[in-house]
C-alpha positions as CSV (number, residue, x, y, z in Angstrom):
1,M,-14.5,-14.6,-6.7
2,S,-16.6,-15.6,-3.7
3,W,-16.0,-14.4,-0.1
4,D,-14.5,-17.8,0.8
5,D,-12.2,-17.6,-2.3
6,F,-11.2,-14.1,-1.4
7,I,-10.2,-15.1,2.1
8,S,-8.4,-18.1,0.8
9,H,-6.5,-15.9,-1.7
10,L,-5.4,-13.6,1.2
11,N,-4.3,-16.6,3.3
12,M,-2.2,-18.1,0.5
13,N,-0.4,-14.9,-0.2
14,N,0.8,-14.0,3.3
15,V,-1.7,-11.3,4.0
16,I,-2.0,-10.9,7.8
17,H,-5.7,-10.3,8.6
18,N,-8.5,-11.2,10.9
19,L,-11.4,-11.3,8.4
20,K,-13.6,-14.3,8.7
21,D,-17.3,-14.7,7.9
22,K,-18.3,-11.4,6.4
23,P,-16.9,-8.3,4.9
24,P,-16.2,-5.2,7.1
25,K,-18.6,-2.4,7.0
26,C,-16.1,0.4,6.4
27,I,-12.4,0.1,5.6
28,L,-9.8,2.9,5.6
29,W,-6.6,3.1,3.5
30,G,-4.3,5.9,4.3
31,I,-1.7,6.7,1.6
32,A,1.0,9.4,1.9
33,P,1.9,11.0,-1.5
34,T,5.7,10.7,-1.0
35,G,6.8,9.7,-4.4
36,D,5.9,8.2,-7.8
37,I,3.3,5.5,-7.5
38,H,4.6,2.1,-8.3
39,I,3.1,-1.4,-8.7
40,G,3.3,-2.0,-5.0
41,Y,0.1,-0.1,-4.7
42,L,-1.8,-2.5,-6.9
43,P,-2.7,-5.1,-4.2
44,Y,-4.4,-2.4,-2.2
45,V,-6.7,-1.1,-5.0
46,G,-7.4,-4.7,-6.1
47,I,-8.4,-5.7,-2.6
48,L,-10.4,-2.5,-2.0
49,N,-12.4,-3.0,-5.2
50,K,-13.1,-6.6,-4.2
51,L,-14.4,-5.5,-0.8
52,R,-16.6,-2.8,-2.4
53,R,-18.2,-5.6,-4.5
54,F,-18.8,-7.5,-1.2
55,G,-20.6,-4.4,0.2
56,S,-17.9,-2.6,2.2
57,N,-17.7,1.1,2.3
58,V,-14.2,2.3,1.3
59,I,-12.3,5.4,2.4
60,C,-9.1,6.3,0.7
61,L,-7.4,9.0,2.8
62,I,-4.7,10.9,0.9
63,A,-2.4,11.7,3.9
64,N,-0.8,14.7,2.3
65,Y,0.3,16.2,5.6
66,H,1.9,12.9,6.6
67,A,4.1,13.1,3.5
68,Y,5.7,16.1,5.1
69,L,5.6,15.1,8.7
70,D,7.7,12.0,8.1
71,S,11.1,13.7,7.9
72,K,9.9,16.0,5.1
73,K,9.8,13.2,2.5
74,T,7.9,15.6,0.3
75,D,8.5,19.3,0.1
76,W,5.5,21.3,1.4
77,E,5.3,23.1,-2.0
78,K,5.0,19.8,-3.9
79,I,2.2,18.3,-1.7
80,E,-0.6,19.6,-3.8
81,S,0.8,18.3,-7.1
82,R,1.6,14.9,-5.5
83,T,-1.9,14.7,-4.1
84,K,-3.4,15.2,-7.6
85,H,-1.1,12.5,-8.9
86,Y,-2.4,10.0,-6.3
87,K,-6.0,11.0,-6.8
88,D,-5.7,10.4,-10.5
89,F,-4.3,6.9,-9.8
90,L,-7.2,6.1,-7.5
91,R,-9.7,7.4,-10.1
92,A,-8.2,5.2,-12.7
93,Y,-9.2,2.1,-10.6
94,N,-12.7,3.3,-9.8
95,L,-11.9,4.6,-6.3
96,G,-12.1,8.3,-7.1
97,D,-15.4,8.7,-5.2
98,T,-13.8,7.3,-2.0
99,V,-11.0,9.9,-1.7
100,I,-10.7,12.4,1.1
101,E,-7.6,14.5,2.0
102,S,-6.0,14.9,5.4
103,K,-5.5,18.7,4.7
104,D,-9.3,19.0,4.6
105,E,-10.1,16.7,7.4
106,Y,-7.4,17.8,9.9
107,T,-8.4,21.4,9.7
108,R,-12.0,20.7,10.7
109,K,-13.0,22.0,14.2
110,S,-14.3,18.5,15.1
111,Y,-11.0,16.8,14.2
112,I,-8.8,19.3,16.0
113,E,-10.9,19.2,19.2
114,G,-11.1,15.4,19.0
115,F,-7.4,15.0,18.5
116,F,-6.5,17.3,21.4
117,K,-8.7,15.3,23.7
118,F,-7.4,12.0,22.4
119,S,-3.7,13.1,22.6
120,Y,-3.9,12.9,26.4
121,L,-4.3,9.1,26.1
122,L,-1.1,8.6,24.0
123,P,2.1,7.9,25.9
124,A,5.0,9.5,24.1
125,K,7.5,6.6,24.6
126,D,5.0,4.1,23.3
127,L,4.5,6.3,20.2
128,E,8.2,5.8,19.4
129,E,7.9,2.1,19.7
130,W,4.7,1.9,17.7
131,A,6.2,3.8,14.8
132,G,8.5,0.9,14.1
133,R,9.9,1.0,10.6
134,T,7.2,3.4,9.4
135,L,9.1,6.6,10.1
136,R,12.5,7.5,8.8
137,S,13.4,8.9,12.2
138,Y,13.3,5.4,13.6
139,L,16.6,4.6,12.0
140,N,18.6,7.2,14.1
141,K,16.1,7.7,16.9
142,S,16.2,11.5,16.3
143,Y,12.4,12.0,16.8
144,K,10.8,15.4,16.2
145,L,7.4,16.6,17.3
146,S,6.2,16.0,13.8
147,D,6.8,12.2,14.3
148,Y,4.5,12.1,17.3
149,I,1.8,14.0,15.4
150,Y,2.2,11.6,12.5
151,V,1.6,8.5,14.6
152,G,-1.0,10.1,16.8
153,T,-3.2,11.3,13.9
154,Q,-2.9,7.9,12.2
155,I,-4.3,6.2,15.3
156,F,-7.0,8.9,15.9
157,D,-8.2,8.5,12.3
158,I,-9.6,5.1,13.2
159,I,-11.9,6.7,15.8
160,Y,-12.6,9.9,13.9
161,F,-13.7,8.3,10.6
162,N,-15.8,5.7,12.5
163,I,-14.4,2.8,10.6
164,D,-14.4,-0.9,11.6
165,S,-11.4,-2.0,9.5
166,F,-8.2,-0.7,7.9
167,I,-5.6,-1.9,5.4
168,C,-1.9,-1.1,5.3
169,G,1.5,-2.5,4.5
170,I,3.2,-4.9,6.9
171,D,5.9,-2.1,7.4
172,E,3.2,0.2,8.8
173,S,1.3,-2.4,10.8
174,G,3.3,-1.7,14.1
175,I,1.3,1.5,14.6
176,Y,-2.0,-0.4,14.5
177,R,-0.9,-3.6,16.2
178,F,0.3,-1.8,19.3
179,S,-2.4,0.8,19.5
180,L,-5.4,-1.4,18.6
181,S,-6.0,-2.5,22.2
182,L,-6.0,1.1,23.3
183,I,-8.5,2.1,20.6
184,E,-10.8,-0.9,21.3
185,N,-10.8,-0.1,25.0
186,I,-11.9,3.4,24.2
187,T,-14.6,2.7,21.5
188,K,-15.7,-0.8,22.8
189,K,-15.6,-2.0,19.2
190,R,-13.8,-4.8,17.4
191,Y,-11.6,-3.8,14.4
192,Y,-10.6,-5.8,11.3
193,Y,-7.2,-5.4,9.7
194,L,-5.3,-6.4,6.6
195,Y,-1.5,-6.1,6.6
196,I,-0.2,-6.5,3.0
197,P,3.2,-8.0,2.3
198,M,5.7,-5.6,0.6
199,I,6.3,-5.9,-3.1
200,P,10.1,-6.5,-3.7
201,G,12.0,-3.8,-5.6
202,I,14.3,-4.3,-8.6
203,Y,17.5,-4.0,-6.5
204,K,16.2,-3.8,-2.9
205,D,14.0,-6.0,-0.7
206,E,11.2,-3.4,-0.9
207,M,9.8,-1.1,-3.7
208,H,9.8,2.2,-1.7
209,A,7.8,5.1,-3.1
210,S,10.6,7.5,-2.2
211,D,13.3,5.5,-3.9
212,D,14.9,6.3,-7.2
213,S,13.0,5.1,-10.3
214,S,15.5,2.3,-11.0
215,N,14.3,0.3,-8.0
216,K,10.6,0.4,-8.9
217,I,8.1,-0.1,-11.7
218,I,6.1,3.1,-11.9
219,V,2.4,2.7,-12.8
220,T,2.8,4.9,-15.9
221,E,5.8,3.1,-17.4
222,R,5.4,1.7,-20.9
223,E,5.7,-2.0,-21.6
224,E,9.2,-1.7,-22.9
225,G,10.4,-0.1,-19.7
226,I,8.7,-2.7,-17.6
227,N,10.2,-5.5,-19.7
228,H,13.7,-4.0,-19.3
229,K,13.4,-3.8,-15.5
230,L,12.0,-7.3,-15.2
231,K,15.0,-8.7,-17.1
232,I,17.4,-6.9,-14.8
233,Y,15.5,-8.2,-11.8
234,L,15.4,-11.8,-13.1
235,K,19.1,-11.7,-13.9
236,N,19.9,-10.4,-10.4
237,C,17.8,-13.2,-8.8
238,L,19.5,-15.8,-11.0
239,K,22.9,-14.5,-10.0
240,K,22.0,-14.6,-6.3
241,K,20.3,-18.0,-6.7
242,E,17.1,-16.5,-5.3
243,L,13.5,-17.1,-6.2
244,P,12.1,-14.1,-8.0
245,K,9.5,-13.1,-5.4
246,L,8.4,-10.0,-7.4
247,V,7.2,-12.0,-10.3
248,F,5.7,-14.7,-8.0
249,M,3.7,-11.9,-6.2
250,L,2.5,-10.5,-9.5
251,E,1.4,-13.9,-10.8
252,K,-0.1,-15.3,-7.7
253,F,-1.3,-12.3,-5.7
254,V,-1.8,-9.2,-7.9
255,F,-3.1,-10.4,-11.2
256,P,-5.9,-12.6,-9.7
257,L,-7.2,-9.5,-7.8
258,F,-7.9,-7.9,-11.1
259,D,-9.5,-11.1,-12.6
260,K,-6.4,-11.8,-14.6
261,K,-5.7,-15.6,-14.9
262,T,-2.2,-16.6,-13.7
263,N,0.0,-18.2,-16.3
264,S,0.9,-21.7,-15.1
265,E,3.8,-21.9,-17.6
266,I,5.4,-18.8,-16.1
267,L,5.0,-20.1,-12.6
268,S,6.4,-23.5,-13.4
269,R,9.4,-22.0,-15.1
270,L,10.1,-19.6,-12.2
271,Y,11.0,-22.4,-9.8
272,D,14.0,-23.5,-11.8
273,Y,14.5,-20.9,-14.6
274,T,17.7,-20.4,-16.5
275,E,19.1,-17.5,-18.6
276,D,17.2,-18.9,-21.6
277,D,13.8,-18.5,-19.7
278,I,14.3,-14.8,-18.9
279,E,13.1,-13.4,-22.2
280,F,9.9,-15.5,-22.1
281,I,9.1,-14.7,-18.5
282,S,9.8,-10.9,-18.6
283,K,8.0,-10.5,-22.0
284,N,4.8,-12.3,-20.8
285,V,4.7,-10.7,-17.4
286,S,5.4,-7.2,-18.7
287,Q,2.6,-7.6,-21.4
288,R,0.1,-8.5,-18.8
289,L,1.2,-5.9,-16.3
290,S,1.0,-3.3,-19.0
291,I,-2.6,-4.3,-19.7
292,L,-3.4,-4.1,-16.0
293,L,-1.9,-0.6,-15.9
294,E,-3.8,0.6,-19.0
295,P,-6.5,2.5,-17.0
296,V,-3.7,4.6,-15.5
297,R,-2.7,5.8,-18.9
298,Q,-6.1,7.4,-19.3
299,H,-5.7,9.5,-16.3
300,M,-2.0,10.2,-15.8
301,E,1.0,11.1,-17.9
302,V,2.8,8.1,-19.4
303,I,6.5,7.9,-19.1
């Protein structure tokens, strides 16, 4: 895949970005270990590996403190084991050497002093607005000090790690979209961003990491389990007369990032599929997804 092909691929799959003529020098992906890793993370590792091949330096920040700060999504006692789980996943896709942890970085003297100085520039009311749908507290507006630290550190990370680009889900993009002008005014740099569309869940619009397992396809699931969930999903879409966006995203967006050819027959059937097509579609997609997830089985416990 050439650079032009890569940009075209992003454009065709609703990735909001400002990449143009050349790859960024250094890109950051922050990932909070809040639950079991599901296939919604695959676009990120696929894109990051592509960018590495184009010469970009990649930093994967395991935001273990953020997992707790966001309304205690993860118990403090479980953060270490969750962190190992996520590091194993990244190592499975050749990103193990890019990993750093917030618990290590945030305790450095340089980070603490830098963040205290930077905090003076962050208006509290704007932090609430910037959080958007990222934080659980946004739903009831019952903000805690931890919420402000969450947003503030995420913004400061851009400066501290001296990156020129970052990647995140569209649900988190509000923090960056609203704060980017502030950061650029401070650093006098231009930043590049990629906001990734959310992978639909089996029952819900989004495959949340903190949801129960029935709404997501976990990266360690066996082919039979994947096939079963895809059948449920396709039947639900057929009943609602909705296009199966999850399968479309896998076929058109995820698989090509891992050099897997899309199956034109599957895509053609999806536009007007019936009950009789479900077995064919779910079987073929689950087989290919299982192959794509095979590296994970070498590093993590298979369900």
